[in-house]
Every structure is written in structure tokens, then in C-alpha cells.
N, C-alpha and C positions, 0 to 999 in steps of 0.2 A: 459128470460131464455136463456143462452148461450147453443148452441147445436153443435154437430159435427156428421153429418150423415155418412160421409165417415169412420170415426173412429168406429162408432157403427157397421156398416156393416162388417168391417174387424174383429172386436172382435167377433161378432156373428158367422161368418164363421169359425174362429179359434176354438171357443168353440165347435161348432157342429162337426167339424172334430175330435177334441179330444174325445168328447163323443162317436162318432161312432167308433173310433179306440180303445176304451177301453173295455175290456171284461166285461161282466155282470155276477155277481155271483147270485145264487139263494138261498143261505143259509144265513139267515133264511127267507129272502124275496128277491125279485129282487133288486139289488143295484149295484153300481160301485164306486170304489175309483178312484179319478181323480188326475192327476198331470199335470202341465203345461197348466192350463185352459186358461190363458191369454198369449198373446205374451209377451216375456220377457221384451221388452221395455215398454209395457203398464203396466205390473205389477210394474216395477220400478217407473213409473210415479204415479201409484196409491199409493204406499208407501210414495212417496215424497209429496203427496197432500191429506193426510188424513185430513178431515175437522177439524176445531177447535172444541173443546169439546162443546162449547155453541151452535153449530149448531145442536147437537143431542138433541132429546127430551126424557124424561124418558118413558120407557115402562110401568112401574107401580111402583111408589115409595112405594106404600103400600106393594107390594110383594118383591121388590128387592131394598134394601137399606142397608147402612153400619151402624155402631154403632152410628153414628152421624145423621142418618136420610137422608143422601145424596143418590141419586139414584146410583145404581151400574150397571144397564142395560139400555142403551140408544140407540136410533136409528134415522136414517134419511131415510125417505121413498123416494125411487127412482122410476122413473127418475125425477119427477117434484114436487110432493107434498111437500117433505122435502128438495129437492135440492135447493129450493129458499132461504133456510137458509144458504147455503154454499157461501163462498166468490165467487165473480163473476169470478175471474180468474181460479176457480176450477170447475165451473158449467158444462162447456162443457165436461170435462173428465167424471165426474160422471153421467151426463145425458147419455153419450155414453155407459158407462158400464151398467147402469140400463136398457136402451133401448135394448141393445144387449141381456142381460140375459132374458128379457121379450119377446123376439122376437119369431115369429113362427118358425124360423130356429132352435133355440135352443130347444124350446118346442117339436118340431117334433122329434129331435134326442133323447131326453129323453123319450118321449112317445113310440117311436119305440123300445127302449131298454127295457122298462118296460111293453111291450104290454101284456104279459101273465098275469101279476098281475093286470094291469089296466082294462083289458077287462071286468071282472065280476063287477068291481066297476062302470064302465061306461055303463054296460049292452049292450055291443057290441061285435062283433067278434074281435079277437086280430088283425086282418088285418085292422080294422076300428077305432082304438083308436084315430087317429088324425082327425076323422070326427066331433065329437061333438064340440060345442062352449065351449071354456075353458077360464077361467080368471086367472090372475096371479098378484102377488105382489112381490116386492123385496125391502129389506131394508138393509142398511149398519148399522151394530150393533157395539157398543162399550161397553165392559163389563170390570169392574175393579175388580171384585171378582168372584171366581168360585162359581158355584151353582149346586144343585142336582135336577135332574128331574127323577122320577121313570119311569120304563118301561111303555109305553102307546102306543096306536095307534091313528091316526088322524081320526076323524069322518067326514062324509060328511058335507060341500061340499069340504073339502080338498081332493085332489087327489094324489099329489106327492110333494116331498120336495127336494130341493138342498141346501146344505150349502157349501160355499166357504170360505176358511180360508186365512187370510191376515197378517200373522206374518212376521217379518223381518228375523227371524232365527228359530231354532228348540227348543228354550228354553221353549216353552209352549206345546210341544208335550205331549200328555196325556189328553188334554182337548177337544178332539174331540167327536162327537156323537157316541153312542154305539148302536148296533143292538143286539136283544135278541131272543132266542127261548123260547117257552112256553111249560112246561112239562104237559103231560096228568096227570089226577088225580092219577093214580096208581103209578106214579113216585114221587109224592110230599112228601111222607113220607121219601124219601131218598135224596131229593135235593130241592133246591129252585124252586119256580114256574117259575121264569125267570133266564136265564143264559146268560151272555154276550158272544156273538159269535165273534163279531168283533168291533173294535173301530177305527174310522177314524183318521189317523195321523193329528195332528194340525201342519202342516208344510207349508212353503211358497208356494203360488200359487197352493194349493191342495184343494180337496173337496170330497164330497160324495153326491150322489143322490139316492133316494130310494122310493119305493111304501109303504108309511106308514099307509095304511088303514087296517080296519078290514075285513078279508076274511076267509072263511073256510079253504082255502089252502094258506099257507104261510102268516099269518097275520103279518103286518109290525110293530112289537113291537120295539120301540126305546126310547132312553133317554140319560141322562148324569150321569155318575158315580160320586160318591163323590170324590173330589180331593182337595188337599191343594194347591191352586194357588200360595200362597206365597213361597212354596217350589219349585215350577216349574219356577217361574219367575215373575218379577214385572211389566212387560209390560202389557198394556191393551190387552184384547182378542178381536181382531177386525175381523169381518167376514161379509159375505153377506148371508142373508137368503132369499130364493125364495120359494114360495108356489104356486102351481097350484090348481085351484078350478073348480068344475062344477057349474051349476046353470044358473041364468039369470041376466041381467043387473039390473032388479028391486030388486033381492035378495041382490045384492052387492052395491046398490045405496047409502047406508049410510057410505060406506067406500071408499072414492075416490082414495085411493092408490091401490085398486084392480081394474085392468083394463082388458078388453078383450085382448087376445093374438093378437098382431098386425102382419100383413104381413110385408114382407121386405120393408124398406123405399126406 
């Protein structure tokens, strides 16, 4: 496996600084919309080195397929499990990207920002959210059709989520993740139970992170609105999905792409 530790550390530091310099919103849950997550030259390299389609594996052909039965949602697990399917000349870049995202530097910035929402999930004081052992996975995703996912929250052991969008231009804007509020019972005769509050712009080098858990205060309802991708653009929807988890090594042993958050290299 080709690696680039210097590049990975530079990306991680840039991402963490961007995260810490971006204001966090609390409605409907703690979250932040991010721009310029990667250095401009790195983002250009990433777009120039999107792996070949056959390097991606189907997420679930049963759930996500076109009229001909072909998979429409595929992924590469970073930094190593799936990266071995990438061409050798691209491995160092995507290893660096995946390793940076999964680093303690980035995780600490995200968890500090989401501390008020994560504290009850982790059962710690909000000043201690970076103390528990946390696991993480990151995947490069390639989607050829839009899809709908109703409002939902993530159950344990999922703790927090970050999505990073990798389009070349703004032609797919409208396909980002949505956040929802949840109406109390007395309001439901007058409005839908869930109402979209914000939708992340699907724009170059942008993203969103949020605390997508069930909580009494600010539950993290999120999902994808129905969209006609054909009307928005024909390019594939390429993104990076990162999920942080609680638990133990034994709990995640059957999923090698889920790794303990690593300290700086």
C-alpha cells in the first residue's frame, strides 16, 4: 500500500482548522456546514484521481440498483481496506485523505464542536467528550442515481457523522443531506411530523457534520429529500462518508473498515 504521511498530516491540520473556525448551529441539532475542507491543490488532485468505477464495490445491489439491476451506490473503504483496489499511482493520495479524516486531530475538532449533543450520548460531561475510546470509518462513495431516505436518527454505537461532497461544479446542488425538526403531537394535525430545516449544499469541497443520535434534547433527525437527479445533472454523486462509533474493539471486530481513532502519525 502506497502511503504519504506528510500529506496526511497536512490535510488533517487543514481540516481541523477549518472545522474549528466554522460556527456551529444548534437548530435542529448541533451541526456545521463546511467549505474549503481540503487545501485547494489537494482537492484538485482528488478530482483528477477519482478511482476507476471497478475499484468501488456495491453497497447493496438488493437495495440500490437501476432498472437493469446494476448497482447505483458503490464505495471504497478508506484508508486501506478498499484502497487496495485503487490503482497504485492513486493509493498514496487516497490513503492520505482517509487517514487524515480518521485522525484524532479531526475527530477532536468535531467532538469539541458537538460536545453539548454528544455528552449525553457518551454519558460524560461535555468537557470530556474526547476522553472515551472512539472508532471511525470513512468511505469514498459513488452514486449514479438519486435516492430517498426518510428522516431518521442513528442508533448506538453511531456517535456522529460527516459528509464531504466532491463535485466538480454546482450542477448537483440540491442533493445534500437534510436536517429536520420533529413536531410535538399537538402540532401534527396541522403539519408533518418532520420538517426540513436545512439542506447541505452539494458544492465543491464542502460538507456537513452533525450529531445524528436520538436524544431528549435536539434529536439528530436527518435524511435525503426526494430529488430528480437527472434534472440536476448527469455526473455521478461522489462524496466521502465518515462515521464515528462508540464501543469496543470486540464489538467492531467483524467490520475491518471500522478502526480506533489514531493519534497523529
